[in-house]
C-alpha positions in Angstrom: 0.0 0.0 0.0 1.4 3.4 -0.9 2.0 6.1 1.7 -0.7 8.3 0.1 -3.3 5.4 0.2 -2.4 4.6 3.9 -2.8 8.3 4.8 -6.2 8.4 3.0 -7.4 5.3 4.9 -6.2 6.8 8.2 -8.1 10.0 7.4 -11.3 8.1 6.6 -11.0 6.1 9.8 -10.6 9.2 11.9 -13.6 10.8 10.2 -15.7 7.7 10.8 -14.7 7.6 14.5 -15.6 11.3 14.9 -19.0 10.7 13.2 -19.7 7.8 15.6 -18.9 10.0 18.6 -21.2 12.7 17.4 -24.0 10.2 16.7 -23.6 8.7 20.2 -23.6 12.1 21.8 -26.8 13.1 20.0 -28.4 9.9 21.0 -27.6 10.4 24.7 -28.8 14.0 24.5 -32.1 12.9 23.1 -32.6 10.3 25.9 -31.8 13.0 28.6 -34.2 15.5 27.0 -37.0 12.9 26.8 -36.7 12.3 30.6 -36.8 16.0 31.2 -40.0 16.5 29.1 -42.0 13.5 30.5 -42.2 11.8 27.1 -40.1 9.8 24.7 -38.5 11.4 21.7 -40.4 10.3 18.6 -37.9 11.9 16.3 -35.3 14.7 16.1 -34.9 17.2 13.4 -31.8 19.1 12.5 -32.1 21.9 10.0 -30.1 24.6 8.5 -31.8 27.9 7.7 -31.6 28.5 4.0 -33.5 31.9 3.6 -35.0 34.5 5.9 -36.6 37.9 5.2 -36.6 39.9 8.4 -39.1 42.4 7.0 -41.8 39.6 6.7 -40.6 36.9 9.1 -40.8 34.4 6.2 -38.1 31.8 5.5 -37.3 28.2 5.0 -35.0 25.6 6.4 -33.9 22.1 5.3 -32.2 19.2 7.1 -32.6 15.7 8.3 -34.7 13.7 10.9 -33.7 10.7 12.9 -35.7 8.4 15.2 -39.0 6.8 14.3 -39.2 9.1 11.3 -35.9 9.2 9.4 -35.3 11.2 6.3 -35.0 14.7 5.0 -37.0 17.7 6.3 -38.2 20.9 4.6 -39.8 23.7 6.6 -41.5 26.9 5.5 -41.8 29.3 8.4 -43.0 32.6 9.5 -42.4 34.2 12.8 -43.6 37.5 14.3 -42.6 39.4 17.4 -45.4 39.4 19.9 -44.1 41.9 22.5 -41.4 44.3 23.4 -37.9 43.4 24.5 -36.9 42.0 27.9 -33.2 42.7 27.9 -31.8 41.4 24.6 -34.8 39.1 24.0 -38.2 39.4 22.2 -41.1 37.0 22.6 -42.1 35.5 19.2 -44.8 33.3 17.8 -44.5 31.3 14.6 -46.4 29.1 12.1 -44.6 26.5 10.0 -45.4 23.8 7.5 -43.2 20.7 7.6 -42.6 18.0 5.0 -40.5 15.0 5.9 -39.5 12.5 3.2 -38.1 9.1 4.2 -35.8 6.7 2.4 -38.7 5.0 0.6 -40.0 8.4 -0.7 -43.0 8.3 1.7 -43.9 11.7 3.1 -45.5 13.0 6.2 -46.9 16.5 6.6 -47.2 18.6 9.8 -48.3 22.1 10.8 -45.9 23.4 13.5 -47.1 26.3 15.7 -45.4 27.6 18.7 -43.8 30.4 20.7 -40.3 31.2 21.8 -37.7 33.7 22.7 -35.5 35.5 20.1 -32.3 37.0 21.5 -30.9 39.7 19.3 -27.4 39.2 20.7 -25.7 40.7 23.7 -23.7 40.0 26.8 -26.0 37.1 27.8 -26.5 35.5 24.4 -23.8 35.2 21.7 -25.3 35.3 18.2 -29.1 35.4 17.7 -31.9 33.0 18.3 -33.2 31.1 21.3 -35.5 28.4 22.7 -38.8 27.4 21.1 -41.7 25.1 21.9 -45.0 24.2 20.5 -46.8 21.4 18.7 -46.4 19.3 15.5 -49.9 18.4 14.1 -50.2 15.7 11.4 -52.0 17.1 8.3 -51.5 14.0 6.0 -49.1 11.5 4.7 -48.3 9.1 1.9 -47.2 5.4 1.8 -46.4 4.2 5.3 -47.5 7.5 6.8 -51.0 7.4 5.1 -52.3 5.7 8.3 -51.1 8.4 10.7 -54.1 10.1 12.3 -54.7 13.6 10.8 -54.9 15.9 13.8 -52.5 13.8 16.0 -50.6 16.3 18.1 -47.0 16.0 19.3 -45.3 18.5 21.7 -41.8 19.6 20.9 -39.0 21.8 22.1 -36.3 23.3 20.0 -33.5 25.8 19.8 -32.6 28.1 16.9 -29.3 29.8 16.7 -27.4 32.0 14.3 -23.7 32.5 14.7 -22.2 35.7 16.2 -20.4 37.5 13.4 -19.9 40.9 11.9 -21.6 39.6 8.8 -25.1 38.2 9.3 -25.2 34.5 8.7 -28.0 31.9 8.8 -27.9 29.3 11.5 -29.3 26.0 12.6 -32.4 24.6 14.3 -32.5 21.5 16.5 -35.9 20.0 17.4 -37.0 17.1 19.6 -40.6 15.9 18.9 -42.1 13.9 21.8 -44.6 11.0 21.8 -46.7 10.7 25.0 -48.8 7.8 26.0 -51.9 9.6 24.7 -50.2 10.1 21.3 -48.8 6.6 20.8 -51.8 5.4 18.8 -51.9 8.6 16.7 -49.9 6.8 14.0 -51.1 3.2 14.2 
């Protein structure tokens, strides 16, 4: 084996180990959060904001989901400020539509409404964003998701952050959607 080939293999192995560490850490974080929220994590969603218009509050984000629903996610969102600032934070409300597509091409659709806190950056919060919570409500599905009960409601909590920088940049959203005993038959 050549030196260049061995170096390439070592680099791939290091990357694989790092990926496994990140996956394990995310899995442990999901279990801890489920215990804190009095429900089990049905799925997690990790998105990157792709566009946002501050004058309208409209934007969209894309990413992936893991857990009972695994695939890609696409979210159209709109948020509005609902009050004046408290320090560097404003209360917000939002209305989102969510499409998740799994590896078989089956899709499930949700309306996601909620509230949260949007920090505009300051001494107590680096960057912008903050915690969010609300509900995911099933509005339909195809394939294996066709049987999910329209109207089934799942609580969630999330955090959205944009990096601190001199140049505005889009950030990420991490969401944990919970299944409670009352919801467990919502998709059977």
